[in-house]
N, C-alpha and C positions, 0 to 999 in steps of 0.2 A: 623495555624498562624505562626508556625516556618518556614514553607516553604516561606511564604510571607516575613518574616524577612530576610531570605537568599536572596530573590529577591531584597529587598530594599538595602541590603548591597552590593550585586553584582553590581547593577546599580547606586549606590550612590544616591538613592532617599531619601536623608536625610532631616530632618526638617531644617528650616532656622537658628535655634538657634545654637550657638557654641557647639561643642561636647567636653565634659570633662569627666574624669574618676570620679569614686565615691568619690575619695579623692581630687577632685578639680583640677587635672592637665589637661591642654589643650591638645586635641587630633586632629591631622591632618591626614586625610586618603590620603596617596600618591598613594597606589596601593592596591586594595581590595583583590588581590591574585587570585589563580586559584581554581575554584569551584571543590570540591572533591565529586564525586558521590558514592564513596566506603567507606569502614571502615576507621576511623581516623578523624582528625580535618576537619571542614567543608570547610576551604579555606587554600590552601598551598601558601607559599612564598609571603605573603602580606608584604607591606611596610608602616609603620606608623611612625608618629612623636609624641612623648609624651613629652610635654614641649620642651626642646632643644635636646632631644636624639632621634635618628632615630633607629627604630627596624625593623628587617626583620625576619619573622617567620610565624607561623600559627594562624588562627583565628577560634574560636569556638563560635557558636551562639545557644542560647536557648531562649525559651519563658520566663522561670524563671531561675534565677541564681542557685537555688537549684537543677535544673535538672543535673547540673555538677556531683553531688553526686549520684543522682538517676540512671544516666547512667554509673556510675563507672569510670569516667574519672580520679578521684583522685588516682586510683590504676593502671592506665594504662600509661606506660612510653612513649607511642606514643603522649601523650598530654603534655609532658614536654616542648616542644618547642612552646607552645601556648603563643603568646605575647599580646593577648587581648581577653577578654571574653565579647561578645556583647549580651545583654539581653533586653527584653522589661520590665521585672520586676526584680529589684535587691533585693533579699530577704535574701541573705547571702554572706559572704566572701567565696572565693574559693581558694583551694590549689592544687598544682600539686603533682604528686607522689614523687617528690624530696622534697616537703615541701615548695616550693615557693608560695607566695601569687600572685594571678593573678590581673593585672590591669583590671578593668571592666568599661564598659560604658552602660548607659541606652539608648537604641535606640527605639524611638517611631515611629510607622508607621504613616506617614502623613494621616490625615483623608480622603483626597480625594483619596489616593491610596486604603485605606480600602473600601471606598464606591464603587469605580470602580471595585475592585476585587469581592466584593459581587454581584455587577450587573452581572459581567461576569459568575459567578457560578450559579446565580439564574434565570436569564432571559431565557425563553424558546425560544424566537424569534431568528431565525438564520439570520445572525451571530449577537451575542449580542454586538459586538464592531462596529456595522455599522456606528455609529456617527462619528468615527474618520477617516473613509476611504476617504472622500473628502479632508481631510487635509494632507494626506500622499503624500510625494514626489515621483515622478516617479522613482528616483534612488533607494529609499527604497523598493518600490513595486517590481521593476525589480530584485533587488538582492535577495529578499525573495522568489519570484517566481522561480528564478533559483535554489535556494537551495532546495526548495520543489520538483521541477522537478527531480533533482538528487536523492533526498531522495526516491522518488517514484520508480525510476528505480533501486536503490539499494535494495529496499524492494522486488521488483519483481525478482531481481537477486537471492536473498536468496531463494525464492520459487522455481525458476528454478533449482538452485543447489541441493535443496532437492529432486526434482523429478529425476534429473540426478543420484544422489547418490542412490535413491531407485531403479533405473534401472541399478545398478552395474556399474555406470560410463559411460553408453552408452548415448552420447549426442544426437544421432539420435532419440533414443527412448524417451529421456527426452523432446526433441523438439516436437515429435509427441503427447505426453501427454499434453504438454502446448498448442499446436494447438487445440487439442480435447477440452480442457477446454474452450477455447475461442469460440468454436462452440456452446457452451451452451448459449452464449449471456446472461449471468446473471442467469436466472432462472434455467437452467439445467447445469450450470457450474460444480458443484460437480459431477453430474451424468456422464457428458462427461469425466471428469478427471478419474473417476473410470473405465469407459468404455475403455479409452485409455490404462490404465494399463492392461486390459484384452486382448488387441490385441497383439498376438505373431508375431511381425514383421518379425522375421527370418523365421517363418513358412509361413507367407503370401507371402514372397518373392518367394517362390517356385511356386506360382501361380500368379505372378505379371502380366503376359501377359493375364490373363483371368479376365475381369471385373466382370463377373457373380460370379465367385468363391470368388473374393475379397468382393463383396457385401454380399455374403452368410455368410462369416466369420464375417464381420463387423456387420451385422444384428443379426446373431446368438449369437455372444458374448455379444450383448446388451440385450439378453434375450427376444428379440422381435419376435422370430419365434415359439412361442407357441400359439396355437389357442386361449387360454383363455386371451391372452394379447390384442386381438382385441375386440372392443365393440361387444356385442352379436348380435346386429341387422346387423352387417356387416360380420359376420363369414361365413354364407352360401355363400354369393356372393364371398368372398375371396377364398373359396374352388372351386367354379365353375370357376373363372377366371384362376386358376391354377398356377399363379406366386408365390404365397405364398408357395404352396406345393413344387414347384420346388426348391425354395430357401431353404426351410426347409430340404428337402431330401439331397440337396448338402451339407448343413451345417452339418447334422448328419454324413455324410460320412467323411467330413474333420475333424469334432470334434473327431471322432474315430481314424482317422489317426494321429492326432497331440495331442491327449489326452487333448482336450479343455474343459474348464468349463465356462459356461456363467455367467455373473453377474446377480443379482436379478433385474428383470424388474421393480420392485416397486420403484427403484431409480428415474425413469423417471416421469417428471411432464408434464401433458397436459392441466391442468385447466388454463384458462385465457391466453393460448398461441395463438398467431396468427398461422394459419395453416402453414405458411411459415417457422415457427420455430419448427414444430413438429420434434421429434427425427428422424423419418423415413427420412424426407427430408434432414436434416443436415448430417445424416450418409451416405445417398446416395451421397451427394455432396462430402463428405470426401473420399468415395470409388472411385469416379471419379477422384478426385485430386490425390489420391495415385496411381491410375492406370496410370495417365499421366506422372508420374516420374519427374514432373517439380518443385515440391515444397519442395524438400529435403533440409536438412540443408546446404549442400555445395552450392546449387543453391541460397539459401537465402544470404549466405555470399558474393556471387559474385555480388549481386544487388548493384548498385551504385546510384540508383535514386528511388524515390517513384513510378515512372512509371514502373520500373523493377519489384518491389514487387507486384504491382497490377496485373501485367501480370502473374506472377507465381502462384498467389492465385486465379485467375479466375477459376471458376468451375461451373458445373451445375449438374442436377440429371441424373440418368440412365433413359432409355426409359419408363419403367413402371411408374415411379414417375412423368413423365411429365403430366400424366392424373390422378394422385392420390395424396392424402395427407395422406391417411391411407389405409391399405389393405382392399379391398372389397368395397371401396367407390370411384367411378369415379368422375372426375371433368373436367372442361374445360382444354384444352391443354395449358400447360405453361412450358417452359424450366426450370424455377426456377433457374436462374443464381443468383449468389450472388449480392445483391444490392450494389451500391456505399457506402451506409451507413454501411452495413455489412463489406465490404472490408476495410473501414476506421477503424472500430473497430478491425479487425483482425491485421491490421498493428500496431495499438497502443498497443494492448494487447498481441500480439505474436511476430511479426517480429522485432519490435524495442527492446523490452526487451531481445529477444534472441540474437540480435546483440550485445547489451550492455553486457549481461551476458557472452557470449562467448568471447567477446573482453577482459573483465576483467580476465576471467579464463586463457586465452592464453597470456595476456599482449599485445594485439593488440589495441593500443590507437586509431588507425584509425577507427576500428569498433565502438568504443565507441563514437567518434566524429561524425561518420555517424549517429548513433542513435539519437543524439541531433539535428543534421541537419534535419533529417526526421521529427522529432516532430515539428520543426518550420515550416516545409513546409506543413504539413498536416492540414486539416481543423479541427477546434476545435469541440469537442463533444457538443451535444446539449441535456443535461439532466437537471434534476431539480436542481442539485448542481450548475452547471454552470450558469443556469438562476437566481438562488438565488444571486450569487455573482455579476452578471451583474446588477441586480436590485438595488444594493446598490452602484454602481458606479465603479466597477472594470472592466477594459477592458480585453476582452478575444479574442486574435487575432489568436491563433493557438492551435494545439493539446498539445504543451508543456505547454501553459497557463492552458488549461482545466485539464490536468493531475496534475499540481501543485495545482489547487484549489480543486480537488477531494482529494488530499493528505492532504491539509489544513483542510478540513471539517472532514475527517475520522480519522485523527491522532491527531488533535489538538482541534477542536471545539467539536466533539462528546465526546472526552475523557476529556474535560475541562482542557486541558493542556495550558491554557492561559499564564502561566508563562514562557513557552518555545517558545511562538509565538512572532514574531517581531511586528505584529499588536497589539497583546495584550500588549506588552511593551509600544508601543506608546499610547495606550488607558490608561494604568495605570499611566503614568507619566504626562498626560495632565489634567489640572484642568477643572472642570465642565464648567466654564464660557467660555473656549476656544472651547467647543463642541456645544455650542448653535447655 
């Protein structure tokens, strides 16, 4: 309830009655101040008028006035500059550390704000604020979506910088791990990130001209060149075909040469995966992509259009995997190139965040601007989150919009952070009769 009091104060959602102090002096709120998220008074540099005197200073807000003493503010000199104590319940007078009595006002949360806040926190239907969406202006929606889009890129930038730091500042390696994670396409994302960390790129570079050796290291480091990782009913055929054994023998030689240790194969998930997404297929595609030398970080930075990025990310599997999805089980011939859908996701989840992160790191605003341009040019994702927002009336025109709405659900709706959401603000301040 105290958070809601903060919110009502910050956005001036005051009751229609005149505000007065407990001793009957008229109060006019000129500026509510800057909301403080750290230690100290709740709002800095507020400006208020009490009777005919204008005061500039800090504001402290509590559910009950006696919380002033419970929290020890009467002994803390940081609260000496508080010019107004705002409470829902006034149950005592309050003094500062200097001994001054504080002016206090009773601030009641309007009933419709309380009702709406309770709805936002308790309704399971997504999004709980759906009633307000048809009433929102395009300007408001556009500005909020732009902010969310930037917030999501900033969040991905933090993750990328953490990977780069874990790779001792090697941006090429950090980029490779980020690309690998994207190849998990959700379900195997964590496994592919772990796999990316296990690939010694400097060692692989010694064999960059040999696709077979690259695939041997890539498959071996994934822990997938042990016979017991193949379903038992395919093991005999895998041995007869010979490709599995050739890869394994090559990996054992290279693992000894470079002192390699594979990851635990139990990271990988196969259940309910479409065969096209099996780790074998994705790893073979990555081996082919790495062998082609066309998708390195420097090539990505040179891309000036979405078409350029699609071109460098295009890849397919090696020869054996054109007729297999798993060792020992043959299938119809299929080159298994990346689908347009998969390419779109790789651009959204790898290429664009890398351009933005690298641009921020280097201070290259042009790369950051290019990242936003590409998001607006790319087709929007089609997942249940995007479909949910569409169903309640929000337009989704491009990948920038879909990324913004994913951010909205993940970081605001799911976490019930309605007080930080601009749509939540519109919902809270609107009376029920306006939503019918």
